[in-house]
N, C-alpha and C positions, 0 to 999 in steps of 0.2 A: 504493500500500500504506500503510495507516494505521500500520503498525509503525514507520514512519520519517517521521512528520510533521515532526519537527524536522530542519532542515538546518543546515549550517554557516552559511549566510547568515542564518537566523533567529537563531542564537546571536549573531552579530556585530552585528545591527541592533537588538537589544532596547534600549530606552531605559532611562535610569537612574531607578529609584525605590526601590531597596533602601537600607537604613540604611548609612551610612558605618561601616565596621568589620565589617559582616556579609558573609559569603561566603568561599568557598575557590575561588580563581580559577585557571584554567589559565594558566600564564605566557606561552604563545605568543599568547594573545588579549588581553593587557593593553593593547596599543596601540590596539585597537579599542574595548575595553570600559571600561578603568579608568584609563588614563594621566592624563587631564585631571583626574579626581576626586582621584587620588593627589597630583598636583602642587598642586591647590587646598588639600589638607590639609597641605602643607609639603614634599612630596618634591622633591628637587633633581635626581633622576635621570630618565632616560627609560626607556621600556619596553625599548628595545634594551640598556640597561645591565643590565637584570634578566634578560632572556632573549634570547640571540643564538646563531645557528648559525654565524656568520661570524667571531666574535671571542670572546675570553674574556669571560664575564659572570657575574653572581651565581650563576646556576644551576650553573655549573661548580665551585662550591665546596661544593655541597650534596650529601649522600649519604644513601641509604637505609641505615641502620645495622642490619645483621643481619636486615633485612626487617621490623622491628617498631618501630624508632625512627628519628630523624633525627640526622645529625651534620653538621659543617661543617669544612672545611679552613681552618686559621688561620695557616699558614706556608708558605714555599716548599719546605719539607722534608716535606710531607705530614702535619704535625701535625694531629690531629683532635680536636675538642671535641664532647662529647655529655654527656648527664646521667649522674650517678652511678648512678641507678636503671636506666639503659639498659645500663651496663657492669657492673651488679651481679653478674650470673651469672659473668662472666669474673673479676671481683675475688674472688668467692667460690671459684671453682675453683682459684685460686692460693693460697687461704688454708688455714691449718691452725692448730692450737693453738700450734705453735712459731713460725709466721710468719703472724700473724693480720692480713692486710691490711684486712679489714673493720673491725677495731677500731683498728688503728694507722695505716692508710693505706699507700700505696705510691708511691715516687717513683724513677724511673730517672734516675740522675745522668749517664748517658751512654747512647748508643744500644745498646751491648753489654748493658746491663742490662734492656732492654725485653723484655717477656714475650710469647711467641707464644700465640695463641688458636685452636687447631684448630676448624674449623667456622664461625668468625666471618668475615663478609664485609661489604663495603660496595659499593653500586651507585650510579654516576653516571648521570644522564640526559643523553645526547648530543643528542638531537633528538626532537621530537614532531610527528606528522603525523596529519591527519584521514583516516581510512580507512573512513568510513561506507559509501560506495558499494561498496567491495570486500567488506565484510561482508554488505551487502544482497544481493549477487549470489549468496551461498551459501544464501539462504533461498528456497525455491520460491515462485513467484508465487501469491498468494492465501492463503499459509499464514503463521502467526505463529510466532515463535521462542520456544518455551517456555523458562522460566528454567532448567529442568533440562537443556535441550539446548544452551544458550548456550555453556557451557564447551567442548563438543565442536566447535561451529561455530568458535569463536575459535581453538581449537587448529589446526583445518584451515586456516583463513585465515592464521594465523601461519606455519605451515610453508611455505605457498605464497609468502608475501610475503618470506620470508627471502632469496629469490632476486631479488625485485623492488625492495626498498628498499636503497638504497646504504648500505653499512656495511663496517667492517673485519671480518676473520675472527674476531677475539676479541670482537666486540660481538654483542649479542643483540637480539631484538625481543620486546616484550610488547604485547598488544592488550587494552584494557579498555573496557567499556561505560560510557556516560555518560547522564545523564538517563533512568535506568531502562531502558536499552536502546534509546533513540531515536537515539543517536549513538555513534561509536566512534573512539578515537584509538590510534595505534601509538606506542610509546616505544622508541627505540633506546637500549640500555643498555650500560654497561661496568662489569664487576664485578671487584673485587680481593679476593683470598682470604688475603693475608698481612697481618693486622692485629694489631699488638702493643700491649700495655698499657704506657703511659708514666707515668701518674700518676693517683692517686685519693686524695682526702682521707679521713680516718677517717670511719666512719659517723656519729660524733658531730657531724660537720660536714655530710657529704654526705647524711645522712638525719636531720638534726636535726629533732626534733618528731615523726618517725616517723608512727605511725597517728593520734595525737591531733591533729596539725596537718595531716594529709593533707587536701587540698581546702579548707583553711581560709585565712583572712586575718585579721590580719597573719601573714606567714610569714618565717622566718629560716633557710632551708635553703640550704646551699651545694651544690646538687645538680648536680655536674659531675664528669667524669672525662676523662682524656686518653688518646688512642691515636695510633698512627702507621700510615699506609698505606705498605706496601712494594710495589714493582714489581720485575719482572725487570731485569737490567742494561740491557735495551733500552727500559725505561720502560713496558712493556706488562704486563698482568695475568699473574701467575705464582703457582704453588703455593709454599708456604713453602720458603725456602732461605736458608742463611747468606750466599749470594752476592747476595741481593736488595738493592735500594737504596731509600732513601726516595723516595716518589713526587714528581715535579715536576708540580704541578697546573696546569691551564689558568688557574685563577684561585684566589686565596685571599682571605679576608676580613681587611682591616686592622682594627685594634682602636682604637676611639675612647677617648681619655682625657678627654674633655670632660664626661662624666657625662650624666645624663638630667634633664630638667625636665618638669613637668606640661605637657601639650598638645604635647610633642614627637611628631613623626611616627614610627611604628613599622611595620616590615614583618617579618612572620614567614614564612619560607620552609621548606617541609618536606613530609612525606609523611603527611598526616592519614589515619587508618585508615578510619573509617566514620561517616557521618551519615545521618539520615533526615529531612530538613527539610520534605518535602512529604507526609508521612503524613496521612491523613484523621483527623478527630477521634475516630472510633471506635477506631482503632488506638492513639492516644495514651492514651485512657481505659483500654483493656485493659492496656497496658503499665504505667501508673502504679498502677492500682487492683487489678490481678489478678496480673500476672507479676512485677513488681519485688518485692512483698512475699514471694513464694515464694523467690526467689533470695536476698534479704536474710536471711530466716529461716534458711535452710540454712547460709549462711556465718556467721551469728551463732554457731551451734553449733560449727562447725569452728574459727573464730577463738578461741573460748573455750578449747578444748582446747590450741591452739597457744600462746596467751598464757601459760597456766599452765606448760606444758612449757618454754618458752623462758626464763621467769623462774627456773625451778628448776634447769635443766641448761645449763651453759655450752656444751657440745658441741651441744646442740639449737639453741641460739641461732645458731650458725654454720650448721648443717645446714638450718635452716628459715627463715633470714632472707629469702632470695629468694622462697621459696614463700609465706610468710606475707604478704609485701608484695604479691605478685601477687593473692592471694585478697582481701586487705583493700582493694586499690585499687578493684576493681569494686564490692565491697560498699558502700563509702562513696559511690562515684559514683552508684550506683542510688538511695541514700537522698537524696542532694542533688538528683538529677534529679527525683525524685517531688515533693520539697518545693518545688523551684523552679517546676514546672508548676502546682502548687496555689496557691502564693503569688502568681503572676502571672496566675492565671485563664486559663491558656493554652488549655485545652480550649474554653472559651467563645469565646475569640477565634478559634480555628480554626473553630468552628461558624459564626461570623459571616462569616468569609472564604468558607466553603462556601455560605452563603446568597447572598453576593454573586456567587459563581460561577454558581449556578443562575439568579439573576436576569439575569445577563449573557447566559447561554445562551438564556433565554426571550426576551430583548429583541432578539436578532439571529437572524432566520430562516436565515441562512447557516450557522449552527453545526449540526453533525449532531445529529439528535434523540437519538441514544444517549448524548450527553453528559449529558443530564438524568437518566439512569438510573445513572450511575456511582456516586454516593454511596449509593444504595439497594443496589447490588451490593456495595459495601464492607460495609454493615451486615450483609447476609446472609452474606458469606464470613467475616467476623471472628467472628460468632456461631457459625458452623459449625466454625471452627478452634479455638475457645477450649478445649474439653475436651482436645484433643490437645496444644495449646500448654502448658497447665498441666502435664500429665503429662510432656511432653517436657522442661520445665525441671526438674522433680523428678529425672528420670533423668539428664539432663545433669550437674546439679550433684553428684549422689551418685556416679554411676558413672564419669564422665569427668573430673571436676575435683577433688573434695575427698578422695576415698579413693585413696591412691597405689597400693596393691596392686591394686585393681580396674582402675585406669587402665593400669598396667603389664601386667597379665594380658591385657587386651584388645589391647594393642599387640603381644603375642606371637602373636596369632591368625593374622596374615598369614604369619608364618614357619612356623607349624604347617601351614597350608593348602598351602604350597609343598612341605613335607616329605611330606605325605600324598599329594599329586598326582604329584610328580616325584622323590621320594626325596632322600636327603641330598646327592647330587652337585649337585643344583640349588641348594643353599644354600651351597656351598663359598665362593663369593665374598662372601656376605653374613654369614658367621659373624664375621669380625673386627669389622664394624660393630655387630653385635648384642652382641658381647662388650663393646665400648667403651661402648655404650649402657647395658648392665646395670651395668658398673663405675661409671659416673657416677651411676646411680640409687642403688645401694647405698651409695655414698660419703656420700650425704646422706639416708639412710633410717633411720628408727627405727620398728620394727614395733610397739612398744608404743604409741607416739603414734598411729600409723595405726589400730591396732585400737580405741583409744578413740574416735577420730573415726568409725570404721565403726559402732561400737555405737550412737552417737548418731544418725547419719544414716540407718542402715537402720531405726531406729525410726520415722523420718519416712516412709520408703518404705512400711512396713507400715500406718501409721495415717493417712497423708494422701493417698497416691496412690489414685486411683479403683480400686476392686476389680477392675474388668474390665481394668485396665491393669497389674495385678500378675502377674508370671510365675507360673504354676502350680508350677513347680519351686521357686521362692523361697518360696512359701507352704507347700509340703510340707516344705521343710527347716526352716522355723520351727516347724511342728507337731512334727517329730521332735525338736526341741530343747525341747519342752515349752512352746512359745509364748514363750520368753525370748530376746530378741534378743541380749543380751550373751553368753548361753551359746552361741548359734549362732556369733557372731563369734569367740569364743574357740576354738571347734572348727575353724572355717575357717582362722584365722590360725595356730593351733597345729599343724595337720596339713599345711599347705602348705609345700612346699620352696621356694616363691618368697619366703617371708619370711626365709629363711636365706641371705643373700647369699654367704657363703663356699662353702656347699654347692652352690648353684645354679651359681656360676661354675666350681667344680671339675668338676662333671658336664659342663657345656658344653665345657670345655677338654679333658677326657680322653675323653669319649664323647658327641659331639653327638647321635648317634642316640638314646642313652639319655635325653638331656635332653628331646627332643621326645616320646619315648614316655612319659616320666614326666609331661610337661606335660599330655598328653591325659587322664590319670587324676587330675590334681591337683584337690583339692576347690575351692580358690579359683578356679582357671581354669574349672572346670565351672560354678560358681556364676555367675561373671560372664558366661560364654558363653551360658548358658541365659537369664539375665535380658535381655541385650542382643539375643539372637536373637528372643525374644518381643516385646521393645519395638520392634524394627524393624518387625515385622508389625502389631502392635496400635496403635503410637503414631506412629513416625517415618514410615512409608510413607503412612498417611492424612494426616498433617500436611503432608508434602511435596507430595502431590497438591493439597491445598487451597491451599497456599502458592504453587504454580505459578499457580493461578488468581488469587490476590491480586497476584502480581507482574505478571501480564499486565494486570490492571485498573489497577495502579499506573503501568505504562508508558503505557497509554491516557489515564489521568488526567493524567499529566505533560505529554503532548503537548497535551491539551485545555486545561490551565491556560495554557500558553504561547500557544495560539491565542486563547483567550478574553480574556487580559490582555496584549495586545501592548505596552502601555506599561510593563510591569513588567520589570525586569532579573532574569533567573534565573541562578543559578550551579549547577553540578552538585554532587550529593552527593559527599562524600569516598569514595574507594575505594582508598586506599593509593598514589595517584599524586601526582606533584609538583604542589604548589599554592602560591599566594601568598595571604596574607591581610594586610590592612593596617588600621591604626587609629591610636590615639594613646595616650600615657602619661596615664592618668587613673584616679582613684579612683571610688567609686560610693556611692550612697545607697539604702538599702533602705526606710527609713521616716524620719519626722522625728527619730526618736531613734537611728537606726542608720546612721551614715555611716563611710566608710573612706578613709583617706589613700592616696596612690598609692605610697608607698615605706616601706621599713623600713631600719634600720641596725644596726650592731654593738651599740649600747646595748640593743636589744631582745633580742639573743642572750644577753647577760649577765643581763638581767632575768628571762629564762626559766630560767636555770641551776639545775639540781637535782643536787647531787653524787651520783654513783653511779647515777642513773636512766638506763636504756638509751635513753630518748627525749630527755632534756633535759640530759644531762651535757655539759660543755664541756671540751675538752682543756686541760691546764695551760698549754701553750705559748700558746694563744689568749688565755687569761685574762691571762698575763704581758704579752703584746703590748698588750692593752687597758689594763691598769693603767699601763704605761709610755708609753701614747699613741704607740707605735712603729708608725705607720701608713704611713710613706713617702709616696709620691705618690698613694696610693689612697684619697683622701678626697673628699668633696663640698664644696660651698661653705660648709657649716656646720662643717667640720673633722671630720666623722664618716665612718666607713667605711660606704658604702651596701651593703646586702645583697640586697634584692629590690625589684622594682617591678611595678606592674600596667599592663596595656594592654587596649585594647578590641578586640584581634585575635580573630578567630573561629577557635578551635583545638579540637582533639580528640585522642584517643589516637593515637599515631603522630607527633604534633607534639612529643612529648617529645624534647628535644635539638635542636629547631629554633633557629636563630639569631634573635635580635632584632636587626634591622638599622636603622640610622638613616636620615635623609633623604638621606645622601650615599653610602650603600652600605657603611658600616662596622659592625663588631660592637659592640653596646652591652649585650647580655645574652643569656641562654640560657633559652628557654622550658622549663618543666617541669611545669606544673599549671594548673588553673583554680580559681576560687573555688567554694566550696560552693554559693553562690546561682546560679552560672552553669553548673553541670554539665548543665543541661537544654539547653544550646546545640546538642547533637547532634540534637535534634528541634525546638527552638524557641529561636532566638537572640533575646534581648531586649537592645537596645543600652543600656538603663539599668543593668542589673546583670550582664551577662555579661562577665567579665574573665578574662584569662589572666595567669599568674604567671611572672615571669622572674627569674633570678639576675642581679644587676648584674655586668657584666664586671669592674668594679673590685674587687669582692669576690673574684672568681675569681683575678685577678692577685695580690691581697693574700695569699690563701691559698697560692698557688704560690710566691710570692717570700718574703714575710716569715714565714709559718708553716712552710712545707716546706723553705725554703732551696734551692729549685729555680729560682733566678733565671735560669739558663741557658735555661729554656723561655720565659720572658718575653722574653729577648734575641732569641730566634728569631722572635718575632712582629714585625709592623710596627705601631708605636704612632703614632697620628695625633691631630691637634687640628683637626677640621673646622670647629668653631664659631669658632675663632680666625681 
């Protein structure tokens, strides 16, 4: 079966030709694929020190934080380090105008002051196993596993293997596809649900530079926060309880006090979200020149409204801080990604690789003839999908991302369907969760801000979306409003009970049946439901059908690449599973007149200081420490407090909060971003300019100890001097 041309043996025996620093590698294969190269780059550890199932190793200190970031255990008491922006939602949820932890920071001076975070969890990886053959057995002989069917297949295999793979009762199993569905691995996981906030610097440190500096270098952001993992009295995962105790981890990371130097070895361990390193040139061209401009343009409008509101209204600054950061993060990433692809002529280089692929296929008669048709197949399919992809991005950004009322109305649809099918009794167990969800939504919701965004973005829907992809109901409503989008949005927002939080929650609490009856007739709910129902038929379903064909072609192309280029070392795309990436501390050069040093320090923070500015204000205490040169032991060889440094590690979203680990296995920094020039690394890693940005651990300790006065947390850590 060509579905599974890639075997575990092929993965292990591929020889080394990729760039040092490139790749997101499975930790269990480091011994076969990467150990010698890593040690040649300066690593003093072995692959067994990094990943072991027989003894504590680095992987036992790494967690998937909330399912969207990475964190690491840094003490024997379960102290957890991650990014400030990863913990931002929790910090915000505990904040109010009276106790503004976003603005003032938060520090628990003892364990009793640590704050619980319902819904937050962390997951450890206990073990990884190759289960390719087990998954293959579920696919009928002679058939292909369509992308749309893969999730169901993996769910069936997972349920069966829960009885076959050795594990504890409190551990789970997750199976993920690799190399576009040519190989599969199972992950035995252990999840803890009692995670408490321990410390967070004020946003003027943790988010210093905000949107202006996001994806930029030089960077001066102290992007970190501290949590603690709690377990039951028996040390096993448990729901929140006052009787729970701090976790005793299998391994935690010691903290190096020796600082970083240029060319030092760096290892970043974490859960990168998604990359597409093996896309054909036609796909990259479509992304850069057609789709990214659509996404960027819509978020331009949304961010413009939010920026004005957050500057004018202090309450909005708290309510929308996390939302604005989430929207701006992808917006700026897409801009940098497109510019990086263009600046490095990446599309032309990908075309050249494809030409080499075709030449190699032609030169060897043993290669299947259909390999020579794969690139033509891609051209046909991407041309076919483009009109649907364009409309899909418009609808996604407008209906699912940027207009909160529309997103919330859509989320209520599943509850209404249950009510209509099975009555209120079927919803009894779900009402508390729905109530909590709505309470969280309304706590940080401003209907006037949302209405302004809706007026701007629905204008795009009516003017830029292909006419055949606009819902008839939506165009009729605009006509009834005299063709004026703002009048229509005023009517929708003004008449909907969903924009009135106190009223909606009161009805849900007193008479849930009335809530769902009223929901059915609500103007905003009807508007959203009609648009999305039409979009599913006219846009999403055709898109998904073609995309299944593209994914099947990509799977075959991936297998073909690995067969045609046997001397090239391939790594699997990121898919939110545990990965290792390694590189060095190093700056970079874009042009003869544009070069960047590898590190920044506290002098740069003070140089950027703008009193009262929400992006570049500096707390008085930090300025006082700087003026007094009260730095303690947290200085570099030049007597300055280091803040951030660069590495050539191949990272992406999900690596936020990943530890930067030195050659000896100690913590030296905290990954939190990439440079503007290197955001294209999700589809095209370039060793000359792709760099990840890390907070220096000495700056983290300086802020905890000297700024916050929480030296007890530093005392809890194990500080080491490996270079000495």
